[in-house]
N, C-alpha and C positions, 0 to 999 in steps of 0.2 A: 416306432421305436419306443421302447418301455423303459420306464424308471425302475432299476433294479434295486431292491432294498435288501440288505444283508438279513438273512434269516434269523441271526441272532439279536437283531435289533428290536427290542420289545420296551422301549422307553415312552414317555409322553411325547418326546420330540417325533419319534417315528410315527406314532398315532396321528400327531398333527400333520405331518407330511402326507400320509395317506389320505387323511381327510381333505386336505387342500388340494391334492393331486386330483381326486376323484370330483372335486366341485369343478375344476377347469379341464376336466377330461384328459388328464395325463395318464396313459396307461401304466400301471405299475403292478409289479409282483415281488413277492419275496423269494430269495434264493441265496444259497450260500456265496459269500464273496470272499476270496483270500485276501484282497486288499481293498480298504475303503468301507464305508458305510452304505454308500449310495453310488450308483453307476448309471450313467445314461450315454450311450454312444461311447465316445472317447474321452469323456468327462468323468471324474472321480471326485467324490465328496467324502471327507473325514469330519464327522460331526461329533461335538463334544460339549458337555455342559461346562460352564466356566470352572468348576471345582475340578472336573476331570482334565481339563486342559493344563490347569496348573499342576496338577499331580503328574501329568506326562511330561511336564517340563522338568520337574524335580527328579524324576526317575529316568529322564532322557528318552523315554519311548517315543515321543512325537518325531524325532529327528529319524529314527529308523522307519516310521510309518510314512513320512513325506518323501524319504528317499525311495521307498518302494513304489510310491505313487508315481514319482518322477520317472522311474524306469519302465513303467507299464502304461502310463496314460498321458496324452498330449495336454489336456487341461485339467488342473488340480485345484481343489478348494478345501480349505479348512473352515468349518462353520462353527461357531462358538455362540452359545446361548447362556446369558447371565452376565452379571457384573463382576468386575475384578474384586471389589469389595466383598462381595458374597462369598466368591470362592476363597478368599484369604480368611474370612471369619471360620469357614467350615474346615479348612486345612489345618489351621492353627490349633485346632483341638487336638490333634495328633502329633503336634511337634513339641518336643521338650527343649525349652530354652536354656542356653548355657548362662552361667551366672554373670557373665558381662553384657548380656543383651536383653533389652526390655521388650515387652509385648509390641509397644509402638515401633521400635526399631525393626523388629522382625516383619511386622505387617507392612512398613514402607519397602522393606527388601523384597517381599513376596509380590507386591504390586509392581514394582520395578521389573522383576523377573518376567512376569505375566506380560507386560506392555513390551518389554525388550524382545521377548520371544515372537510376538507378532510382527515386530520390525524385521526381525531376522527371517522369518518366513517370507515376508515380502521381498526384501532386498538380497538376501542370499540365496533363496531357493526359488524365487519367482512364484511363489503360491499366492492364490487369490484368497484373501481372508474375509469372511463374512462374520462380523461380530455384532450381535444385537442383544438387548437386555432381556427379551422375552423369548419363549419357546415359540409363540405364535409368529413374531416378526421374523425370526431366523428361518421357520419353516416356510413362510410366505415367500422369502427371497430364494430359497433353494428351489422350490417348486416353480417360480417364476423363470429361473433359469433353465430349469429342466424342459419346460414348455418352449423355450427359445432355441435351445441347443440343436434339436433336429431340423429346424427350418432352414432352408436354403435361402439366404439373404446377402445382400451386398455388404461387405465389410468396409466400414468408413475407416480410412487411415488418415491421421493428421499429416499435413504437408510439411510442417515445420521440421527443422533438423534438431537433433537433440543438442543442447548447449553444452559446449566443452567445459568441463568441470575440473580437470586435473591438468597437470603439467606434462603429461604424456599422450600424445595424439593416439598411440596404439591402444592404450587403456580405453580412451574416448570411443574409439571405433568399435571395440569388443563389447562395450557396455550397451551399444545400440541393439545388441542380439537379446532377444527375450530370454530371461532366465539368468543373465550374466550381470552380476553386480561389479562394482569397481574392484572389491576385494578378489572375486573370483578371476577377473581379468588380470589382476596384478600377479595372481598365483600362477595362472597359465603362462604368462610371459616369463615369470621366475623359473619355472619348470622347464620350458621349452625354448625360451631365448627370443624368439620372434614371431610374428604372425604367419610368415611362410612355413615355419616348423611345426605350428600348431595345425595348419591346414593339412600337413603330410601325415599327421597321426591317425591312428585307428581310434574308433569310439572307446574301445576298452582302455586306451591309454589316457584319454581325457577324463574318463570318469574315476581316475585316481585322485582327482581334485575334489576335496570334501564338498558336498552339496550339488555336485553336477552329476546327474544321472544319464542313462542311455539317451532319453528324449532330447535333453539340452545338447548332449555331445553331438547327436546326428544333426541337430539344427545348426550348430557351430561350423561342422565340416560341410554341410549343404551350402551355407551361405558364404564360406571361405573358397570353395571350390567350384561353385556354379558359374557356367559361362552365360547363363541366362538371368533375366531379371527374377528376383526372389522376393516373395511376399511372406512376411512373418504371420 
């Protein structure tokens, strides 16, 4: 199995990924990718410098990208290299401050947006986020995962049950499904009324909930309707 690198990727990061992949014998090639920057098997990686990530938050492009990833791949990763502070310093060069806002206030606001978006990716979209300060460290982690993904290995699943965190057992049950946050569970119940009704939906009906793509929708229906043991 090969690591496919988008043919448009010509950054220092992509060069480092290729170098590290060759070093540990991960087959790789460049090819046009409609979605994501790196793909291996059913895993998709979107890689961004910290500055690019912050700009994609501001123009909202990141949410379209992760929606497309979720609809087409089972395992999805956003890889970020660089610090939030570095990103903010660069982006602020192009931002015009209003008269009631200081540079310090704007800097703090942007850092909060940066870190908040990472939280949203993890909690609302079920995206795996890799955030490292340097190109080298981020590339190392991507290539290490690419080396592991094709290997058939026993998946170790914790035996402990998820702690009940809300006042609604229906919500707690739905949030045990990978990719379903408390917010998404509450929106599903608000839209369809009960878990039985959710189980009777078509995938296209479930994907009307923001942040739920086809992969997660299929997973929900498989779990709710399966008569056999289900492994996530």
